[in-house]
Each structure stands twice: as C-alpha cells, then as structure tokens.
C-alpha positions, 0 to 999 in steps of 0.5 A, spaced: 500 500 499 505 505 502 512 504 500 518 509 502 525 508 499 531 512 502 526 518 503 530 524 504 528 531 506 533 538 508 531 545 510 537 548 508 543 545 511 539 541 516 538 534 514 531 532 517 530 525 514 536 521 513 534 516 507 528 513 511 525 506 508 519 503 511 513 499 508 506 499 510 501 493 508 493 495 506 489 495 512 494 495 517 495 500 523 502 503 522 505 507 528 510 512 527 514 513 533 519 518 536 521 524 540 519 531 539 523 533 533 524 526 530 522 528 523 514 525 524 510 531 522 515 532 516 514 525 514 507 525 515 507 532 511 511 529 505 506 523 504 500 527 505 502 532 499 503 538 503 511 539 502 516 536 497 522 532 499 529 532 496 531 525 495 528 518 495 522 514 492 514 514 495 509 509 492 502 508 493 498 502 491 504 501 486 504 508 483 510 513 483 508 518 488 511 524 485 509 522 478 502 521 480 501 526 486 494 529 484 491 523 482 493 519 488 492 524 493 485 523 492 486 516 495 489 520 501 486 523 508 489 527 513 488 529 520 493 534 522 496 535 529 491 541 531 486 541 526 483 548 525 475 550 524 471 555 523 468 555 529 462 560 527 460 554 522 456 548 525 459 541 522 454 540 517 456 547 514 463 545 515 463 539 511 458 542 506 464 547 505 469 541 504 465 537 499 465 544 495 472 544 495 473 537 493 468 539 487 463 534 489 456 534 486 451 537 491 447 531 492 453 527 493 455 532 498 449 532 502 448 524 502 456 524 504 455 529 510 449 525 513 453 518 512 460 521 515 456 524 521 453 518 523 460 514 522 464 519 527 457 519 532 456 526 531 449 526 527 446 529 534 451 535 533 451 536 526 447 543 527 451 545 533 456 550 533 463 547 532 466 553 537 461 549 542 465 542 541 469 538 546 476 536 544 473 529 543 468 532 538 473 536 535 477 531 534 472 526 531 470 532 526 477 532 524 477 525 522 470 526 519 474 531 514 479 526 513 474 521 511 470 525 507 473 523 500 473 516 502 480 515 502 484 508 502 489 511 506 488 515 513 494 519 516 493 521 523 498 526 526 498 525 534 490 524 534 490 523 541 495 528 544 490 533 546 485 529 549 483 526 556 483 519 558 476 518 556 476 522 549 483 518 547 480 511 548 474 513 544 478 515 538 482 509 539 476 505 538 474 509 532 481 508 529 480 500 530 473 500 527 476 504 521 482 499 520 477 493 520 473 496 514 479 496 510 482 503 511 490 503 512 492 508 517 498 511 519 499 514 526 504 519 528 505 519 535 509 519 542 504 516 546 506 509 546 501 506 550 496 508 544 500 504 540 500 498 544 493 498 544 491 499 536 497 498 532 499 492 528 506 494 526 511 500 528 517 504 526 521 508 531 524 514 528 530 519 532 534 524 529 531 523 522 533 516 522 529 509 523 532 505 528 527 499 527 521 497 524 517 491 525 511 487 527 509 490 534 509 482 537 516 481 533 518 487 536 517 485 544 519 478 543 526 481 540 527 486 544 524 484 551 529 485 557 528 483 564 527 489 568 527 490 576 523 495 579 525 497 586 523 503 591 527 505 596 526 508 603 531 514 601 533 517 594 538 512 590 543 517 586 549 513 586 546 507 584 548 506 577 555 507 580 554 501 585 551 497 579 557 497 575 557 490 573 557 487 566 550 483 567 547 490 568 545 494 562 542 501 564 540 504 571 534 509 571 533 513 577 527 517 579 528 519 586 527 513 591 525 509 585 530 505 580 529 501 574 535 496 573 535 493 566 539 486 566 542 482 560 543 476 564 537 474 568 539 468 572 546 472 574 541 478 576 536 474 580 542 471 584 546 477 585 542 483 585 539 483 591 545 481 595 548 487 592 542 492 594 542 489 601 549 492 603 547 499 601 544 503 607 537 504 604 532 500 606 528 496 600 520 498 600 519 494 594 522 489 589 519 487 582 521 483 576 517 485 570 518 485 562 519 490 557 514 494 554 514 498 548 516 504 552 522 501 555 524 499 548 523 506 545 527 509 551 532 504 550 533 505 542 533 512 543 538 513 548 542 508 544 541 513 538 545 518 543 551 515 541 550 515 533 
C-alpha cells in the first residue's frame, strides 16, 4: 500500500530525514514513533502532499507518488495535529464547505455529510456550532474531514495528544473500527501506550533516522529485557555507580525509585539483591517485570545518542 525508499528531506543545511525506508501493508495500523523533533510531522507532511522532499522514492498502491501526486492524493485523508475549523460554522456547514472544495456534486455532498456524521458519532451535533465542541468532538470532526473523500489511506498526526483519557479511548476505538473496514492508517505519535493498544506495526524514528521497524509482537519478543523495579526508603542517586557490573545494562533513577535493566537474568536474580542489601538504604519494594514498548523506545533512543 505504502512504500518509502531512502526518503530524504533538508531545510537548508539541516538534514531532517536521513534516507528513511519503510513499508505499510493495506489495512494495517502503522505506528510512527519518536520524540519531539525526530521528523515525524515532516514525514507525515511529505506523504500527505503538503511539502516536497529532496530525495528518495514513495509509492502508493505501486504508483510513483511524485509522478502521480494529484491523482494519488485523492486516495489520502489527513488529520493534522491541531486541526483548525471555522468556529462560527456548525459541523454540517463545515463539511459542506469541504465537499465544495473537493468539487463534489451537491447531492453527493449532502448524502456524504449524513453518512460521515453517523460514522464519527456526531449526527446529533451536526447543527451545533463547532466553537462549542469538546476536544473529543473536535477530534472526531477532524477525522470526518479527513474521511470525507472516502480515502484508502488515513494519516493521523498526534490524534490523541490533546485529549483526556476518556476522549483518547474513544478515538482509539474509532481508529480500530476504521482499520477493520479496510482503511490503512498511519499514526504519528509519542504516546506509546496508544500504540500498544491499536497498532499492528511500528517504526521508531529519532534524529531523522529509523532505528527499527517491525511487527509489534516481534518487536517485543526481539527486544524484551528483564527489568527490576525497586523502591527505596531514601533517594538512590549513586546506584548506577554501585551497580557497575557487566550483567547490568542500564539504571534509571527517579528519586527513591530505580529501574535496573539486566542482560543476564540468572545472574541478576542471584546477585542483585545481595548487592542492594549492603547499601544503607532500606528496600520498600522489589519487582521483576518485562519490557513494554516504552522501555524499548527509551532504550533505542538513548542508544541513538551515541550515533
């Protein structure tokens, strides 16, 4: 469905995207992860036709994006991170305006407005001024705009970042329903728990480079790593120096709590508690867990600091 080969983007002498490559299958939800400034929105803007790129190739449905841009963009819907509306309009008026821009026949516009408001569960609020909408309602209206031309591919830039937990869950469930209907969905986000809930495949981007791409389950299995979460009575500022062993990969400290990443679980089970008992700092809790996507993300991005 989407194939990107050695995509490169520069702003002056600054290389924002460094020959990134990835492929997205039809009907999947693809998570594009990275810290702020990693190049996520730039990639999204290129794939949705808003900005050009300096090098590389993009294919949608096997067709060259650069040579067939206008035709291919008719198959694309895009929700920016901060969608802007005319707040004095109601949803029906705004969607009618979108249909006119897309040069749709009047009858088709009216029918599509009824259909799309039902899809995003805004039928009862179609005549309500957009300025009175909640954050979740505005986000659903943004998706309605992105879906108005019945796209095969939907690009969503940070679709849940401004929502409360209830609104986030509502939007995530809606996105899953869209994928069940065959829509290919590309989500750019930094909210890793959202990705774990709905995405089929994942890429982690940092400093314009893709650090890894894989099926979500394969990713967890490949990069899974035992972690000991420990809470102490007092702050443990020097714990990383005390745990300077080959079987310890990394120590993350937050005041009196520490997460200790180990590469040899058998040795860690035998030795870690012995070492900690010698410290003049009582242990309040001691727990072993396995990596989640957030742990993998932190591990890969921190490793990229040395690239």
